N, C-alpha and C positions, 0 to 999 in steps of 0.2 A: 796553029790556029786552030785547027781540028781536036787536039790533046784538050785546049782549054775550054772547048763548047761541050766536050761529052765531061770534063770534071765538074763545067757549071752544070750539065743536065742531071748528072749525079746527085750534087749536093741538091740541088732543088727535089728531086724524087726523093733524095731522103727525109728533107724535113717537110716536104707536103705530104709525102705517102701516108704515116700515120694519121695525119688529119683527115685526107680523101679517104683514106679506110675506115677510119670509123665513124664519118658523117653517114659514108652509104651503108653500111650495115647498120647503124643502130639508130640511122631517122628513115632513109631514102628504101631501105629495105620492109623497115619497119613497117613503115607506111603503105606499100604494096601487099604487106603480110595483112594486114589491117584491112585492107579496101578487100582481100579475098576471102577474110573471115564475116563479112558483112553480108556475104552471101551464103554463110552457111549455120546450120545449128550450133553453134559452138557451146554448150554448157559445160562448165569446169572443163576446158581445153581448148587450146591453140591447134589442135591438128586441124587441116582442113580434109572434106571427106563426104560431108552431113549436108550437099548444097541443095538451098531451099529456094534461089534466084531471090527474089525482091522481098520473101516474106517477113525478113526482120524489119524492111522500111514501110511495108504495111502494117504492120505491128505498131511503129513508131506512130505513123501519121495518124493512126486510130487510136492510140492509148491517149487515156486524160490527163496521166500524169505528165508524160511531155508535153504535152500539147499545153497543160497549164504552166510546164517550166519554160515555154517558149513564151508565153501573156506576158511573166513575171520579168523576164529578160527587156522583152521590149517596154513595158512600164519604167522598169531600173533606166533603161537608154532614155526615152523622151527625158525623163529628168535629168540626169546625170551629165549628159553631153551638153542640152543648153548652159547649166549651172556650171561646168568647167568649164567651159569656152569661156565666157563672160570673168568670171571670178579669175584665169589665167590674164587674159588683155587688161583688164581693170590693176591687177599688178603690177603687168609689164608696164601699161602707162605710167603708172604712179613713181613705183620705182625709176624708170628713165626719166623724167622729171624733175627728179633731187639732181644738187647740185654736190652732195658730198653723201659718204655713204653706199654708193651703189653697188659696190662689189661685201660691202657687209651684210646689205639686205639681199641681195641676190644668192647668195650663200646660203641665208638663214632658211632662204624660201625653199631652195634646191634640195638641201640636205633630208627632209622626208624622201624624197626620190629613192634616195640610196638604202632606205631601210628594208628589210624585207616583209613582204606582205603577210606574213604568217606571224611574225613578231610585232607587228602592230596592230594587225587583230585581236590576238592575245592581249595588247595593253589596252584596246579598247573594252575588250570582255571585263577583263580582271580587275579592270581598275577605274574606267572613265563610266561605261554602262552597266557594271554590275548588276544592278538592280538592287542592291545592300540600300539601306541607310547610308551608308560611309563610300557610295561610291561617288567618283566626283560631280557625275552630272547632277545624281539625285540631292547633294549637298549644296550645288549653286541651286537648284531648287526649291530648295528650302528655305534657304535666305529669300526668297519670295511666297514664302507660304507654301508650297507644293506640297504634296505627300511623296514619298518613295514610289518609283514605277520601276517594277519590272521590265528593262526596255527591252530585253532581245526575246521575251515568251508573250508580251501583251500583243495580242494580236486585231482587240477592238477599244482602239483607232491601233492601227498598225504601225508604232511608234518605234517597231526594230530597224524603220526607213531612217530614221534620223541617224543610227550608229552606223547603219552601211554606208549611208552618203556621205555622210561628213569623216569616216574612213578612206574612202575613196575621193575625196577632195584631198584630205591632209596629205596623200602618197602622190597625189599624181598633180597638181595644180602647179607645183614648182616646178617640174620637167616642162611643159606647156608655157609657162611663163618667159622659161631661157628660148624657146622658140619664140615665141611673140618679141623678147627682147633683142632678138639678133634680127627680126626684123625690122623693127624700130630704129635700128642703129644703121639700117640700111638705108634709110630716107636721106633725100638730100634733105639737108638746113637750109637751104638757098629755096626749097616747097614753103617751108613756114614763114621766111623773110619776106615773100613775095607776097603771100597769104595779110600780113601784117600791114605790107601798106597799103591793099586794099581794105582792111579794115575791119579783118574776119574776126569774129569771138572766139574763143578757146574750144567750143563745142562745133562752133563751124569751120574749125580748123580740123578737129577728129575726125568728123562727118564727111569731108569734102577733100582730105590730104591723106590722113592717117587710115583711115579705113578701105580708101583705094588701092593706097598703096602696100598695106598689108593683102591684098585678098589670096597671092598665091599661098603665105603661111599659113591664113586663116582656113582654105581651105586645104592644107594639110595636117592643119592642126587639127581639124574636125573630122577627116576619115582617120587621125589616131584615136582620139578619143572615142569613135564610133567601134572601129573594131576591139579595141579594149574592153568596152562595155559588154560585147557580147562574148568577149572571153574572161569575164566574170568568175569564178572560182574560189581562191584563197580567202577573202575576205567573208563572204557567206560560209563557204566548211567551216574554219576556223571561228567564226563567232556563233554561227551555230549548232557546233558537233558536241557531242555529248558521251564522250569517253568511248565503250565499248558500244553503243547504238547509233554512233555518227550522225548523222543526220535525219534518222528515222523520226524526229519529233522537232525539226526544223519547219517554221511556219513558213518559210519561202524557200523553193528552190531553184537557183538558175539551171540553166542546159547541160551544163559541164558538172554541178554537182550529182545531178539526176544521173546521167552518163555513168559516173565515176561509182555510183552505188550501184549500176546496173551491171557494171562489169566488174568491179572489185568487191562490192559486196554481194551480191546473186550469182559471179561468177557467170553470167550471159555475157560474152567476150562478144558473140555475133550482133547482139542488140544495140550494145556498146559502142561496137565500128560502125556499125550502120548509121547511129545516132553521131557521132562524132563528122561521118560525111554529110550527114543532111545540114547542123550546123554549117561545116565550111562550106556549102552551095549557098546557104542564106547567107552569109556573112560576104562571099564573094558578092552576090546578087545585089544584096543591099548597098555595098561599098560601090558597085559600078553605076547603080540608080544614083546615089548621090552625088558622086563622081562624075557624071554627067550633068546634075541639076544645076549641082553650084560650076560647073566647067572646068574641071580639074584638066589642067596640061593644054589649057586653050593661051594663046597669044593674048596678052591686054591689046 
């Protein structure tokens, strides 16, 4: 018996050891080192020694560019969270109501979630919103008599948001739709049957049966969308990046793009690390506040 136990422990160690070692070294050690770097004047180096306390944090909180990036992501979040939530829920309700072809439509809308953000951003940039008369968006606009628009560089009005928001919706709506579908399929049909006996309309059934039963799913989806919005990077970087100049001419920069430029562009790893932890704190605080407001984890 003991021999078998040691063999099982040895097999477990062999299988999980490399994963645990790699995770600890390349994730947790890296996070700890980055935290220490945030208290150092680390320009062009990742070695410790030039301690400046909270100097990097104070610099960021007084830097207009960083504060502007926070404003940018706040505006983006205010728009993308409710739009994604409503679109995902609407699609889920629509697909759940059809009698045939559920699997087909579920797959069609889920496929974009498996597409790389980089690839999707390049398709949006080079085909849909290229700014040339031959771009898909301009061709469609031309059918209605509109002139070609340089979508990604026009700042007045800021039509570049159309490209950013549509890209994010295409990539994410299908994933959250699946979560809502799972919640809808868990609702007991007897509740709707009882509602029909009481003469409820479709809207009343949705308002008083579907939405309350989807409460936990809705809260989870809201939290996921919010966190994902604050972590936006790939779409902004690849839509507005211009070769060797990077995002220097980008009309907007979310915090992660700003920190990427600071750390890898200016090689100021101390500021980049401090910004990463500031953003983490902001995300955690906002998530906790939202969770408390909507009652995440509370029993029905």
